[in-house]
C-alpha positions, 0 to 999 in steps of 0.5 A: 874262296873267302872274301879278302880285305884289300886295304891292308898294308903290305909288309915286305918279308914279314914272318907269319904266325902259325895261325896265318900259315894254316890259313894259307894252307886251307885257301891254297890247297882249296884253290889247287884242288878246284878244277875250274878256277874263276881267277888266275893263280897270280891274282889268287896269290896277290889276294891271298898275300894281302889277306895275311898282310905280306907281300907277293914274293914273300908268299911265294917263298912261304909256299915253296918252303912248305910244299910236300908230296901226298899219297892219293888213295889210288897210289898216285901222288899230289903236291900240297902246301903244309903249314907245319912243314913251312913253319919248321923249314922257316925256323932257320930263317927266323932267328928269334923263333929258333929258341921256341923249341930249345926253350920249351922246358922253360916255357912250360914252367912259366906257363904252369906257374901263370895258370897256378897263380890265376894270372895274378903274377904277370909274365914279366914277374914270373920270368924275372922271378925265376931268373933271380930266385930259381937259378938252380932250377933253370940252370940247364935250360934255354931261357927267353926274355919277356919281350920274346915270350910276348912275341910268341903269344902275339904270334899264336905259338903258345897255349896262352892267348893274348886274352888270357893275360892280365889287363894292362893298367891304364895309367891316367895323368894325375891332376894338379895338386889342389889345396883341400879344406881339412875336414877331419883327422890328420892329413896325409900332408902331415905324414912323416918322411919315413912313412912316405918313402916306405923305409920303415915297417908298420905303416898301412893303407886301409879301405873298404870293399863292397859286393853289392849296394845292399845295406844287408850285405857284408863288406871287407875291410882291407889293409896293405902294409906299405913296405912289404905290401902284405895284404889283409882282408877282414869280413865285416858285418857292414860298411859302417864306422862301428864295424871298422872299429871292431875289426881293428879291435880284433886285430889288436887282440890277434897281435897282442902287445906287438900291435903298436909295433906292427900297426904304427899308422894307417892311412884311410880315404875320406869314407864315412866308415872311418869316422871313428878314427879317434877311437881307432887311434886309442886302445879300447877302454883307455887313452893309450895311443895304439896307432896314428890315423892319416887321411888322404886328400879327397879324390886322390886314390893314388895316395893309397896306391898300394891298397887300391892295387891289391884290392884289384887283385882281390877282384880276381877272386871276388867279382864286382856285383857279387854279395860278400856274404856269399864268400866264407872267411876261409875263402877270403883268407885263401885269396889273401894268401894267394896275393901275399905269395905273389912274387912282385917286381917292386919287391925284387921278385920276392913275396910279401909274405916272406918279407912280412914274416922277416919284419915280424921276426925283427920285433 
C-alpha cells in the first residue's frame, strides 16, 4: 500500500471528489484482495481516511454506499468497492452536485466556448454573458452559478482542469502618488474629466510590444480605445519614434476625415519611441491639429491599465521571447479580432467590436 500523510487535518462529513473516490477504490480493493494483511482493517481505514482528508466515520459511509457484487471467473461472486457507484449513490447526499447531470447541456456550451476562445474569456464572463445575451439559447437548460462551476473544476468533475484556467491577476497595492518632474509633452494630470471617466468615445491608450531584444526584430504598436476597449496592434519595423509616427500616418490614411473624431487623444508612457509626439499631434505636412497626446507619470502603468491588460491578452498568441518578425500581419489581425470579439464583464458582457462599430456609426 502507498505511503500516507498522517499530518493532514480531518474534516468531518467532507464530500470527496471523483478522483478521491477512485483512489479509495484502488487502495481498498487491493487491501481486501491481499491474503496476508500486515495491519488490521481498522488501522488501514484510519490511514486511508487521513490520506483523503476525511474522518473515519465518513469513510465507512462512503465505502458502504459503493459496495457492489462482482462475478468471478468461476461464477462465484465477491464484494468490491466501486467509486462510480459511490459517486452516483451519494448525489442525493450532496445537493450542490445534484445539478451536475441536469446542467450538462449548459456546461457543454460553457466548456466549448472556453476552448474556442483559448482561455481569453474567463468562466465568469462566459456564464454571465450567456445569461445576459443568450437567454433564448439556454432557456430550457438547467444553469449553474460561477461559484458552482469552479467547485466542479476543483473537485475534478469536469474536463477543464484548474491548470487550464487563466492565471488570476495578482493585484499589487498602488504606491502613493508622487510629484514627478514634467519631462515632455502634456501630462496625464491635465487630461480632461470626460477622458478620465471614459464617457466620450475616441480617446486611446498606446504602447509598444517587443518580441526579443534585438534591434533587427520588428515590434508592435498597440492602441486601446478607452470607452469600448477596442484593440489595435500594428506591426512596425522597429521600436523607434519614426516607426510609431509612420504607423499613426497609416491610421490617418485608413480612417480619412474621420481620424480626428476617432482618435481625439492618445495617452502614452514615457518611452523614447513616443518622442515625436509633436509630429503625431499634427496632420502630416501641415500645422493642423489631428489629435492630442498625453503622457502618463513614470512607473505608473496603471494609468494606462486598459492597454496593459490587452497587451497581456495578446501574449496568449505571441509569447514573450519570440521574434515579432515571425508573425504575419494576417496572424496579428486574427489575434486582435479574437480579443475584440471577447465578451467583457466591464462592458456588461458585450464585445468591444460591437460597441466600437456602434460608436463609428454615430460619427
